[in-house]
N, C-alpha and C positions, 0 to 999 in steps of 0.2 A: 536614467529610467529607474523608477522606484521599485518596480517588479518586472521580472522577466520569466520566461518559460524555457525549460530544457526538455526536449522530447528525445527519448532514447528508443532504439539505438541511433536514430537519425543524426543527432548532434554529437555523438560520441562522448567520451569523458573529458573532452578538451575544456569546456567551460569550468568544470570542477577543478581540473588541474591548474588552469590559469589563475583561478581565485586563490588556491593554495600557494602558488608560486609568487603571488603578489602580496601575500600576507606580510605585515610589518611587525605586529605586536603580539597577537594572540590567535590561536585556533582552538575551538572546542568542537570535538566530534563525538557524536553518540551514534553507534552503529550496531545493527543486528549481526551482520556478517561483513568482515573487512579482510579481504584477501588479495585484491588486485595489485600486482607488482608495481604498476606505474603510480598508483595512489599511495602505496606504502613508501615508495621512494620519495614522492613529493613531500609528504609530511616529515619524513626523516631529514630531507634537505632543509625544510623550513626550520626544524629544530636546530640544525647545525648552524644556521645563520642567525640564531638568537631569538627566534619566535617562541613564545610560551605555548607549547602544544600540550593539550590534555585530551585524552581519548578514553571514552567509556565503551566497553565491548560487552555484548551479551555473552555470558559464560557458556551457555548450552541451550539447545532446543528443548522443547517439551519432552521429547523422547530420550533426552540425555546426550544426544549427539553434540560433540564439541567441534566447532568449525573455526574458532579464532585462536586456537592454542599456538600455532606456528607464528601467526602474525603478532600475537601478544609478545612472544619471546623475542622476535626481531625488533619490535618497537622498544621493549624494555632494554634490550642489549644496546640499542642506540641512545639510551638515556632519556627516552620520552616517558612522561608520566601516563600510566595506564591503570585503570581500575575496572573491575567488574561493574556492570550496571547495577542499579539500585535493587537490593534483594527484597524490597517491599513489594515488588511485582513478580508475578509468575515468570515473566521474561520481559525484556525491553525490545520491542519491535520498531521503535522510533528510529528514523534515519535522518539525522540532521547535522548541520555544521554552522558555526558562527565564526566569522572572520573579523578580527580587529574591532569587535563590538559594534560593527557598522553594517554587516551584511549577513543574512541568514539564508540557509538552504533548507527547504522542507521537501522531503523526497519520498518517493515510493521505492526507490532502488536501493538494494544492498550494494556495497562497494566490492562486488565480485566482477571479474572480467565478463562473465556471462551477462550480467545486467547492463554493462556498458556496451555490449556488442550484439546481443541477440535476443533481448526481451523488450516488450513494449512497457516502458516506464516513463515517469515524469518527475520533474523537480520544479519547484517555484523558488526563485531567488528574489529576496525582498530586502530593501534597505529602509522600509518603514520603521522608524525608531521603536514604536511600541511593539511591533512584531519581533524585531531583533532582540529587544530587551526580554520578551517573554521566553524565547528559546534559550537565551543565555541564563536567565534566572532559573528556569527549570533544570538546565544542565548543572548549575551550581548547587541547587538543592539536592539533586540526585547524587552529585559528586560528594557532598557533605552529609548525605543520608538524613536530610531534613525535609520537612513537609513543603510541598509546592501546592498552593491553592489554585486548582484548575477550574474553579467555579465561575468567577466573573472575569473572563479572559477574551481577548480578541481572537486568538487561535483556537484550534479544536484539539482537545486533549482527552486521552484515556489513560487512567481512569479519571473521569470528570464529566465533561459536557458532550462527549462524542456522539452517543446515540441520539441525544436531543437535537444537536446541531444538524446531523445528517437527516433526521426525521423532518426537521423544519425546512430544509432545502427541498426534500421530496414533496412536502405538503405545499410549498410555494409554487410548484410547477403548474402552469395552466395549459400548456400544449405539448411539451416534449420533455423526455428524460432519456439521457444516454448514460449507460453504466458500463464500466470495465472493472472487473474485480475477479479475483481467484475464487472467492467463496460467497455463496448466498445462503447463509445458514441462520442468521439472526431472525427470530420470529417477529420481532417488533418492526424491523426494517421491511421484511416481507409484507407485513400487514399494511405499512404505509404505501408501499408500491402497489399493492392490490387496490387500495383506496384511490390512488392516483389514476390507475387504469379505469376504475369505475366512474370517475368524473371526466373521462375522455382524454386523458393525457396519453400520447403515443410514446411507448417505452421500447427502447432498444437495449437489450442486455447482451453483453459479451462476457463469456465465462470460459473456464477451463473444463475439459471433459471430466466426467465422474471418476474415471480411473486415476486421475491426477489428485483426487482428494485423499487425505489420510483415511485409513480404513475405519478408524473409530469416529470419523466425521462423515462417513459416506451416507448414512441414513438421513441426517438433517440436511446435508448438502443437496442430495438428489431430491428430497421432499420439497425444499425451497424452490429449486428450479422447476420442478413439475407443477407446483402450485401456481407459479407465474405463467408457465406455458398453458396450463389448463384454462386460464381466463383469457388467453389470446396474446400474451406478451411473447414477442419473438426472442428466442434464445439462440445465440450464434457462438461458434468457435472460430477463432482466428486461424487461417490456413498458412499464412506467410511468416508468422512470428509467434513466439511464445508470449503469453499474456501474464504479466506480473503487476500491472498497474492497479491502483486503487483510486478510481475517479468516478465522480458523478457530475454531469452537466445538465442543468435545468434551463429550459426555454432558450437555449443558445445565448444565455446571458450571465449565468452564475455557475461557478464550478467549485467543487471541493476536491483537493488533491492531497495525498499524504500516504501514511503507512497503514491505514485502518482497513482490515478485511471486514466484510459484513458477516461477522461471526460473534457469538456471545463473548468468547474469551477475549477478543480484541477490545470490546467495550468495557468489560467488567473486571479483568484481572491483569491486563498488560499495559505497559507504558507505550502509548501511541501518540502520533502528532500528525495533524493535517491543517490545511489552510483553505479558506474560502476566498475566491477572487472574482472580480467583475471587470478587470481591465480589458477593454475591447480588443487590443492586439493579441492578448493571451487567449481570450475566448474564441476569437476567430481561428487561431491556429489549432486550438483543441478541437473545435468543430470540424475543421478540415481534416485533421488526423483521424477523428472518429469515423467520418464518412468514408475515408480511404480504407480504414480497417474493416468497416462493415462490407465494403465492396470486395474485400479479400477475405471473406468469412463464409461459413455455410451453417445451416441449422444443425443444432445438436439433436441427435436422435434419442429422445428420452422416453420412447415407447417401451413397453415391457420387453418386446423382442430386441430392440436396440440395446437396452441395458443388459439383457442376458448375454447378448453376443459380445458386448464390450467388457463385461465384468466377470464372465464365467471363470477365467483364469486368475483374475485379480482377487476375487472374493468368492470362494467355493460355496459360501452360504448366501449368495445374493438373493435367491428366491425367498428365503426366510427373512433376511434382513430388510428387503424392500417389499415384503408381503405380495410377491408376484404369484398369482394363481396359476395352476397347471393348465387350466382351460382358457377361458376368455381373458384376453390381455388388454391392458391399458394402451390406448392408441396415442393419446396426447392430441395436440392440435397442430 
């Protein structure tokens, strides 16, 4: 099969571990956070049996928090080649792997135990040569600190063609859009979603609650969600599982999966990667998973009252930040 889908946590980390364990020649890994013990052991074992393992790790989050220091040390101590991700980008949020120049993994998940066991995440595994080559070529360019041209590519890259490709998918929808994403902050993407709704496309949005947003992104995050809700788009929060996916499904026929949050920083200053797929078996499983997740969700309360109740302890300035009046409150739809 030239492409396949991994749904997490349903499928566990087993498909990723099996691919690493079967590697014969080379493994390239580019990861935002890498800390899961089973995956660390798998790549260390691969190195011990003679596989050429190269790993790029994001050195720190935007707030300066370092999460890969211990993993970096253990990997370097094992003799594995490890570099910081390309400093040309604010950070590298891409989560990818290439095995033996033959198979590529394009993922929404970090290699943390949490992402393998308790978050809704996805990965596409592809053996399409042109797709595998792109992931490998970008890895090599970032490894060598040289330019990778993300303009005329099959895959979806940031910085590059990310906003355009996601906008095109949204614009192509004629009857339905399903979205799972942590953030709905990019004004251009919000605009395209509003246009889709205005032409009769039924939109289902699954998001994380506002108190899960970073404080400096709270204003645009809430504004984006409320703008969509005000025109009648349904905004839900998953009840049974934590949402970490970055997925758009159009017309139950075409999907984009990868690392891209719907936020300006993801498009304009970070290294991100996603892939568009139309494979019927993959689309069928995505649609089934989305319907099950929707059934296990409930509407987000984005009214003024709801936001005040949710955010009063998280953001003491919530009234000012979200321009909530003391009297008549925004009800939403």
